[in-house]
N, C-alpha and C positions, 0 to 999 in steps of 0.2 A: 308240476310248474312251478312250486316253490322252492325244488333243488336248485333252479338257476339263481336264484337270489345271492348265495354264497361267492361265486365267482365273481361279483362287483366288488373290487377293492377302494375302500373309502378310509383315507388315512385319518381323519379326523376323529375317529372313533364313534361306536354305537351311538344311536339316538342323537347325535349332531345335524345341524342343519344340513350340511354337506352330504352325509351319509343318508340322510332322509332323501335327499335330493336324487344321489345315485340311484337308490333302492327303487325310487319311484318310476326312473326313466328305465332301470331294467325290468320292472314288472310290466310297464307298457310294450317294450321290445317283446318279449317272452307273450303278450297277449294278442298283441297284434301283429307280430312279425315287422313292426317298422320301428327303427331307431329314433327317438326324439330327445332333441339337444335339452338336458335339464336346464331350468332357468338360474341364473346366478343367485348364488346364497349371499345374504348381509350377515356377516357374521360380528357380533358385538365384542369389544373388550378383549380382542386378541392384542397382545403385546408382543411388539417386534424390536427387540433392542436393537438401535442404530447406532449407539455411542457406547465406544469404548472406554473403559475405566483405566486401562492401561496408560502409565505415564508417556506421551508422546515427546515431551520435550524436556531436554536434562540440562537445558543451558541455566546456570543460576542468575539469579537477577542480578546481583552484584556484577555479573560480566557485562550487562547492558548499562548499567548506573554508570561505570567507569569510563564509557565512551566519551570522547571530546568532539570528535568531527565526524559527524554522517552527513552522506550525501543524499538528498533525495533523487534518484538517479532517472535519466531520462531514457524512455523507451523508442528505439528507432524502428522503423519502417520500411517494408518493400514496396515496389509499386503496385503490388497486388494487394496491399493492403497487412499482410502478414507480419510478425516481427522480422526484423533484421538481426538475427543472433549474432552474426558475425561482427556487425558495429557494436552490437550491445557489447559483446564480449570485450570488444577492444576497449569500449569506454569505462569497464570493470576493471580491466589490466591496468589503465592509466590511473584510475582512484586508487588502487591498492598501491602501485608503485610510488604514488605520492603521499603515501602516510594515511589515507582515508580509512576510518577505522569501521564505519558502518554504512550501509545502504538502506534506502526506506526503496521497497519495490511496489510498483503500483500505486503509489501515492498521486498526489494531485499533479506534482511535475512530471511523473511517470505516465499519467493519463489513466489511471486505474478504473475513473469512471467511463471511459470509451471502451472498456475492455468487458469481453463475457466473463465471467468467473471461470470456465475452462480456461480462457487463455492466461486470466490472471493467475490462476494456481499452478499452472503449467510454468509461467514464468519465475514464479517465487522457487518453484523446485529445480529449474534450470539452474538458477543463480546459486542455490544450496549446494547441488551437485557438483558445479564447476568451479565456484569459489568460497563455498562455506567453512574451509578450513584457514582462509586466509582474513576473513573480512565477516563481520556480524551483519547477517541477512534480516532485515526486520520487513515483513510483509502488512502491507495497508490490508486489513481484512473489515474496515469499517463497511457499515451500512445504516441508513434510518431503520432499517427493520432488524428489530434485535434477532429474530430468529435466523435471518439471514448473514449477521453478523456472527452469532454462534458459529454457523454451519463452514463459514468462509474461515474461522479461526480454528475449527477443527482440523479443516483439509490443510490449512497452512502450516501447522505444528506436524501433522502427519507427514508432509512433503520436507519438512526438517527445518522449517524457519526457526530463527533463534528467539525472536519477539513479533508482537503483534502491534501494529499503529491504530488506535481507534479514535474517530471525530466523536462528539456527540450527535445525535441524530438531527438531521438537517431537513428542509423543508417541511417535514410534517413535524413540527417539533413539539416536544412535550413539558409538562411540567418538570419542576427541578426533582421531585420525587421518581418520576419516571426516569429521568435522565440518570439518577445514582441506580435505579433499578436494572437500567439497561447495562451501566457498567459493572455492577456486580454479576450479572449474568456472564460476562466476558472475562472478568478478573480471575475467574477459578482456573482458566485453561492455561495460563503459562504467562511468561514475563509480558508486559504490557506498557506501551508508552501512550498517553492519552494525548490528543492533539486539539487545541484550543484555538480556533480559527473563525471568530464572530462574523467576518467579512464573506466567509463561505457558506456556514451553518446558517446564519441569521439567528444565532443565540449564544450569547456568552455563557461560559461554564464558570461561575463566581467562586472566588477564593473558597469561602465556606464549604462548597461541595468538593472542592479539590482536597480540601485538609480530610473530610469524611471518608474519602476514597483512598487517601495516601495510606490508610492503615491496614490495607490489603497487601498480603506478603508480596504478590506478583505485579503490584503497582512499581513498574520500574522508573516512572517519572514522567514530566510533561512536557509537551512542546508548546510554548506559550507564545501566542501572536499580540498579546496584549500590552506591549511595552515593559520597560525596565523596571519602573516603580513596582509593578505587579510581580515581576521576577524576583525582586528583592523581597517581597514578602513572603514568599515559597522559600526561599534559600536562606532566610533568616530563621525558619521553623524546620529546615533540615529536609526540604523536599527538593529530588533531582530537577534541574529544568534545564532544556535546551532551548535557546532562542530560536523562534521561528521566522525572525526578519535578519537578512543578511545585514540591513544596512545599520544595525543596532547590536549585531553580535560581539562583536570588539568590546564594546562597554560593558554589556550583559555578562560576559565572560570575566574581564579584568576586574571592574568598578560593581558588578552587581551581585556578583558571585554564582552566575550560572555554569554548568558541568562545561558547555560548548554550545555548539551549533547544528541545527538540521537543516542545511545549506543547500540552495539552488545553485549559487555560484559558482561552488566547489565542483559542479560538472565539468566548467571550462577552465578554471585554474585553482586545482587541487592543491599544489604544493605552496602555493599563496596563503590558500586559505588555512593549510596545516600550521604554516608561519604564524599566521594571525591568531590561531587558537592555543599553540603549543609554546609560543618563544616569546611571552610575556608581553606587556602594555607597548603596543606599537602604533601610538596615533598619527604616525606620518605615514606608514603602510596603509592604514586604515582610511585614511583620506585619499592616498593614490586609487584606491579601490573603488570610491565613490560614485565617480561617473559609470564605471560598468554597472555598478548595481543598481544605478538609478536608470540607466538604460534598460537593464534586463527586465525592470518592472514598469516601464512607461505604459505598457499594455499587461493585461492579466496573464501572470504565470499559467503555462509554460511558453508563449507566444513569442517572448523575446528569447528565452533558450534554444526554441526550436530554430528560431531564424539564425543565431549565433552558430550553431554546431553544425548546420547546413553549410554557412558561408566559412568555416574552417574547415570543410571537406571530411568532417568526422562521421556525417550521419549524410544519407541522401536528403534532399530538399522535399521529404512527404510530409503532408500532415493529414491527420484524422479531423475532418470537419467536426464541430465548428471552428475549429481552429486556423488561422489563414496568417501569412508570415508578416512581418513588421514591412510597413511602406518603404519605398527605394531611399527616402531621405534618411530614414533610421539604419537601412542596412549600410550606406556609405557613412554614416556617423560611427558605426561599430568599426569600421578599419580603422577610423583615427583613434578611435581607444585601443584597439589592439596595438597597435603602433607605438601608442603613450606608455603602455604597461611593459611592451615586449613580447613578440609573438612567441618566445621561448619559455614562458609563463603560461602559455594554454595549451590546451590537449592537441594532438594532431600535430603532422608536422608539414602538411600544404600550406601554401600562402594563403592569407586571407582574401576572399573574394567578393566582388559585388555582384550577388546574382539578381539576373532579370526576372521581372514577373513570369515570364513563360518558363522559367527554370525551375517552378514548384509544380509539384502534383498535388492537388486537392481531391481527397477521398471521401465521398458523401456514403459509400457503400463498401464494407470491408468484413 
C-alpha cells in the first residue's frame, strides 16, 4: 500500500503543508478506494514578486520640466458609455497641430474618477501608442489609497506614459507626514507632477512640504491652484510650476515665473493658448479670453467644457453622471462668446449650435 504514495506529485517539496495534504489524500484513496479532495493549505510567508525592478520609463525629468502648454484632455463617449476613440483621436490631433506639448489623460477634466482602472490604463496606453512620439503623455494615476496609486503608476509607466500626475490623498485626509510618505512611495517610479487643488482634495499641500519633496530627482514640478503669490514663492526657489488656473495663467507665466499652464481652455482654443504661453506678455489677448474662461468655470469643471465641445460638434452630447450640461441660457451665451473670439480659433469645423435639453444623453450606467 505504501508503494502508492510516490505516484502523488507535490511540487512544494517534502514535509511542506501541501505535500502533506497530497499524501493524506492519496493514503485515504488507497485505504478506502474513494477519492477525498484535500483541504486547502494555508502557506505562510511565501513571497511572490509582483514588482519588476526593470526601468519602465526612460523619459528624462528635464523633458517634462520644459513643457509650457499641457492640455487636461477631455474624454468623449459613445451612446453606450464606452470611450469614443475616434472623437478622442481627432481632439488629440487638433491639440498637436496647434502646438500643445503635453496632455493629462484621465485627470479631473478627463473624468478619470468616473473610469474603472482598466479603462483608465487602456486610455493612457492608447494615447501613448497613437500620439506618444508627438506629444508627452502624462497619466493621472492619483488615488487616496497609496497602494492603489502605486499600482496605477506602475501600470501607467508599463504602457509607456512619460510622466505621472498625483494629487494628495483626498477625502480620507492624512497628516502632513502621511502626505510626504504618500508622495515618497510614488516618486521612486518615474517623472511625476504633483497637483495641489484644495478645492477638490479638501487639503492644501503647503510650501514647506513641496520644498521637502522637490529634492527627489523624479519630482518634475507642481500644478498649483492656490494663486500666483504661492507660485512666485516656488519659482523663486527654482521649483518648476504650472498654473492650474486658466484665468491666472497669463500672469503666472509672464509676471510670476511659472513654466506654463495645465489648461482646460486649450481643449477649445489650443492655438490661442499657445500664443498666450509662448509669444510674450499679451494682456489684450488675455482679456479677450476672459469671458470664455469665466463661462467655462461657471459650474465645476468639466461641466462647461463638455457642454462647449458638444455645441461645437467635436464630441457627442453624452455625459456620464453626475455631470449634466449647462442650462439653455448658458448654451446661448456660449454662441455669443464663440462669435466674439472667432469660430476659426476653436477646435472643429462645424458651426456652433444651441443644443436642446433633449439632445443630451445622460448615462447613469456605463
